[in-house]
C-alpha positions in Angstrom: 0.0 -0.1 0.0 1.3 3.4 -1.0 1.6 6.2 1.7 -0.7 8.3 -0.2 -3.4 5.6 -0.2 -2.9 5.3 3.5 -3.3 9.1 4.1 -6.5 9.0 1.8 -7.9 6.2 3.9 -7.2 8.1 7.2 -8.9 11.1 5.7 -12.0 9.3 4.4 -12.3 7.4 7.8 -12.5 10.7 9.7 -15.0 12.0 7.1 -17.2 8.9 7.1 -16.8 8.3 10.9 -16.0 11.7 12.4 -14.9 12.0 16.0 -16.3 14.5 18.4 -19.1 15.3 16.2 -22.2 17.0 17.9 -22.8 19.6 20.4 -22.0 20.2 24.1 -24.5 21.1 26.6 -22.3 23.4 28.6 -19.6 24.8 26.3 -17.1 27.4 27.7 -16.7 28.8 24.2 -18.4 28.4 20.9 -17.3 29.8 17.4 -19.2 29.6 14.1 -17.1 30.1 10.8 -18.0 29.8 7.2 -15.6 29.5 4.1 -17.4 31.8 1.7 -15.5 30.5 -1.3 -16.8 26.9 -1.0 -19.6 27.0 1.6 -18.0 24.9 4.3 -19.3 25.8 7.8 -18.3 24.7 11.2 -19.4 25.3 14.7 -16.8 24.5 17.2 -17.6 24.2 21.0 -15.1 23.6 23.7 -15.1 23.2 27.4 -11.9 24.8 28.7 -11.1 24.5 32.5 -7.8 25.8 33.9 -6.4 26.2 30.6 -7.1 22.6 29.5 -9.5 21.6 26.6 -11.6 19.1 28.6 -14.0 18.4 25.9 -14.6 19.5 22.3 -17.3 19.1 19.6 -17.9 20.2 16.2 -20.8 20.3 13.9 -20.9 21.4 10.3 -21.1 20.8 6.7 -18.5 20.7 4.0 -16.2 18.7 1.8 -14.4 15.7 3.0 -11.1 17.7 3.7 -13.0 20.2 5.9 -14.9 17.6 8.0 -11.9 15.2 8.4 -9.8 18.0 9.3 -12.3 19.1 11.9 -12.5 15.6 13.3 -8.7 15.0 13.4 -8.2 18.4 15.2 -10.6 17.5 17.9 -8.8 14.3 18.6 -5.6 16.0 18.7 -6.5 18.9 21.1 -8.8 17.2 23.6 -7.0 17.0 26.8 -4.3 19.6 25.9 -3.7 22.9 27.3 -5.1 25.7 25.2 -1.6 27.0 24.5 -0.4 23.8 23.2 -3.5 23.4 21.0 -2.8 26.9 19.5 0.8 26.0 18.8 -0.4 22.7 17.1 -2.8 25.0 15.0 0.2 27.1 14.0 2.2 24.0 13.0 -0.7 22.6 11.1 -1.3 25.8 9.1 2.5 26.0 8.4 2.4 22.4 6.9 -0.6 23.6 4.9 1.5 26.4 3.4 4.4 24.1 2.6 6.6 25.2 5.3 9.0 22.7 7.0 7.4 21.5 10.3 8.1 18.5 12.7 5.7 16.0 11.1 6.1 13.7 14.1 4.6 16.4 16.4 1.6 16.5 14.1 0.9 12.8 14.2 -2.1 11.6 12.2 -2.5 15.2 11.0 0.3 14.5 8.6 -2.3 12.8 6.5 -3.5 16.1 5.4 0.0 17.3 4.2 -1.0 16.5 0.5 -3.7 19.3 0.7 -1.0 21.9 0.5 -0.5 20.9 -3.2 -4.0 22.3 -4.0 -4.2 26.0 -2.8 -8.0 26.0 -3.2 -8.4 23.4 -0.8 -6.1 24.9 2.0 -9.0 27.0 3.2 -11.0 23.7 3.6 -8.3 22.0 5.8 -7.8 25.1 8.0 -11.3 26.1 8.7 -11.7 24.2 11.9 -8.2 25.3 13.1 -9.2 28.9 12.5 -12.2 28.4 14.6 -10.0 26.8 17.3 -7.7 29.9 17.2 -10.8 32.2 17.7 -12.0 30.1 20.4 -8.8 30.0 22.2 -8.6 33.9 22.3 -12.2 33.8 23.8 -11.3 31.2 26.3 -8.5 33.2 27.9 
Protein backbone atom coordinates (compact mmCIF):
# COMPACT_ATOMS: atom_id res chain seq x y z
CA UNK A 1 0.00 0.00 0.00
CA UNK A 2 1.31 3.43 -0.97
CA UNK A 3 1.64 6.14 1.68
CA UNK A 4 -0.75 8.37 -0.29
CA UNK A 5 -3.35 5.60 -0.22
CA UNK A 6 -2.95 5.24 3.54
CA UNK A 7 -3.37 8.98 4.00
CA UNK A 8 -6.50 8.95 1.82
CA UNK A 9 -7.90 6.14 3.97
CA UNK A 10 -7.25 8.11 7.17
CA UNK A 11 -8.96 11.18 5.73
CA UNK A 12 -11.95 9.19 4.46
CA UNK A 13 -12.29 7.38 7.78
CA UNK A 14 -12.50 10.70 9.63
CA UNK A 15 -14.94 12.04 7.06
CA UNK A 16 -17.22 8.99 7.12
CA UNK A 17 -16.88 8.39 10.88
CA UNK A 18 -16.16 11.80 12.41
CA UNK A 19 -14.90 11.90 15.97
CA UNK A 20 -16.31 14.39 18.47
CA UNK A 21 -19.13 15.46 16.16
CA UNK A 22 -22.17 16.98 17.81
CA UNK A 23 -22.85 19.65 20.39
CA UNK A 24 -22.01 20.24 24.03
CA UNK A 25 -24.63 21.12 26.60
CA UNK A 26 -22.39 23.44 28.61
CA UNK A 27 -19.62 24.79 26.40
CA UNK A 28 -17.18 27.41 27.65
CA UNK A 29 -16.71 28.84 24.19
CA UNK A 30 -18.40 28.45 20.82
CA UNK A 31 -17.30 29.73 17.42
CA UNK A 32 -19.14 29.64 14.08
CA UNK A 33 -17.14 30.01 10.87
CA UNK A 34 -17.94 29.76 7.20
CA UNK A 35 -15.70 29.49 4.16
CA UNK A 36 -17.48 31.73 1.64
CA UNK A 37 -15.45 30.43 -1.30
CA UNK A 38 -16.83 26.90 -1.03
CA UNK A 39 -19.64 26.98 1.53
CA UNK A 40 -17.99 24.87 4.26
CA UNK A 41 -19.40 25.70 7.70
CA UNK A 42 -18.33 24.73 11.19
CA UNK A 43 -19.43 25.33 14.74
CA UNK A 44 -16.71 24.51 17.24
CA UNK A 45 -17.58 24.17 20.92
CA UNK A 46 -15.09 23.64 23.72
CA UNK A 47 -15.10 23.22 27.45
CA UNK A 48 -11.90 24.83 28.73
CA UNK A 49 -11.12 24.58 32.45
CA UNK A 50 -7.89 25.76 34.02
CA UNK A 51 -6.40 26.24 30.57
CA UNK A 52 -7.11 22.62 29.48
CA UNK A 53 -9.44 21.57 26.66
CA UNK A 54 -11.62 19.22 28.68
CA UNK A 55 -14.05 18.50 25.86
CA UNK A 56 -14.55 19.60 22.28
CA UNK A 57 -17.22 19.03 19.66
CA UNK A 58 -17.88 20.25 16.17
CA UNK A 59 -20.83 20.37 13.89
CA UNK A 60 -20.81 21.42 10.31
CA UNK A 61 -21.20 20.77 6.65
CA UNK A 62 -18.58 20.70 3.99
CA UNK A 63 -16.23 18.71 1.87
CA UNK A 64 -14.36 15.63 3.03
CA UNK A 65 -11.18 17.63 3.69
CA UNK A 66 -12.96 20.19 5.87
CA UNK A 67 -14.87 17.67 7.96
CA UNK A 68 -11.96 15.22 8.27
CA UNK A 69 -9.67 18.03 9.39
CA UNK A 70 -12.19 19.09 12.05
CA UNK A 71 -12.49 15.51 13.30
CA UNK A 72 -8.73 15.04 13.41
CA UNK A 73 -8.24 18.40 15.14
CA UNK A 74 -10.71 17.61 17.93
CA UNK A 75 -8.91 14.34 18.63
CA UNK A 76 -5.55 16.09 18.68
CA UNK A 77 -6.52 18.88 21.09
CA UNK A 78 -8.79 17.12 23.58
CA UNK A 79 -7.01 17.00 26.93
CA UNK A 80 -4.33 19.45 25.79
CA UNK A 81 -3.57 22.84 27.21
CA UNK A 82 -5.11 25.64 25.19
CA UNK A 83 -1.64 27.08 24.51
CA UNK A 84 -0.44 23.71 23.19
CA UNK A 85 -3.56 23.47 21.00
CA UNK A 86 -2.83 26.89 19.49
CA UNK A 87 0.81 25.93 18.87
CA UNK A 88 -0.41 22.78 17.12
CA UNK A 89 -2.73 24.94 15.03
CA UNK A 90 0.18 27.13 13.97
CA UNK A 91 2.22 24.06 13.03
CA UNK A 92 -0.70 22.65 11.06
CA UNK A 93 -1.20 25.90 9.17
CA UNK A 94 2.53 26.06 8.43
CA UNK A 95 2.33 22.53 7.00
CA UNK A 96 -0.61 23.63 4.85
CA UNK A 97 1.47 26.46 3.38
CA UNK A 98 4.36 24.13 2.53
CA UNK A 99 6.70 25.18 5.33
CA UNK A 100 8.98 22.67 7.02
CA UNK A 101 7.43 21.38 10.23
CA UNK A 102 8.04 18.53 12.64
CA UNK A 103 5.69 15.96 11.15
CA UNK A 104 6.14 13.68 14.17
CA UNK A 105 4.64 16.42 16.34
CA UNK A 106 1.58 16.51 14.06
CA UNK A 107 0.96 12.78 14.30
CA UNK A 108 -2.06 11.65 12.29
CA UNK A 109 -2.56 15.20 10.99
CA UNK A 110 0.30 14.54 8.60
CA UNK A 111 -2.26 12.72 6.44
CA UNK A 112 -3.55 16.14 5.36
CA UNK A 113 -0.14 17.33 4.15
CA UNK A 114 -1.02 16.57 0.52
CA UNK A 115 -3.72 19.25 0.63
CA UNK A 116 -0.95 21.86 0.53
CA UNK A 117 -0.49 21.00 -3.17
CA UNK A 118 -4.00 22.32 -3.88
CA UNK A 119 -4.19 25.98 -2.85
CA UNK A 120 -7.97 26.13 -3.27
CA UNK A 121 -8.38 23.34 -0.69
CA UNK A 122 -6.12 24.83 1.99
CA UNK A 123 -9.00 26.96 3.28
CA UNK A 124 -11.06 23.78 3.62
CA UNK A 125 -8.38 22.07 5.71
CA UNK A 126 -7.74 25.10 7.93
CA UNK A 127 -11.33 26.18 8.66
CA UNK A 128 -11.61 24.19 11.89
CA UNK A 129 -8.17 25.39 12.96
CA UNK A 130 -9.20 29.01 12.44
CA UNK A 131 -12.20 28.33 14.65
CA UNK A 132 -9.88 26.83 17.28
CA UNK A 133 -7.67 29.93 17.30
CA UNK A 134 -10.72 32.22 17.68
CA UNK A 135 -12.12 30.01 20.41
CA UNK A 136 -8.77 30.00 22.22
CA UNK A 137 -8.62 33.78 22.27
CA UNK A 138 -12.14 33.85 23.72
CA UNK A 139 -11.32 31.21 26.35
CA UNK A 140 -8.42 33.16 27.85
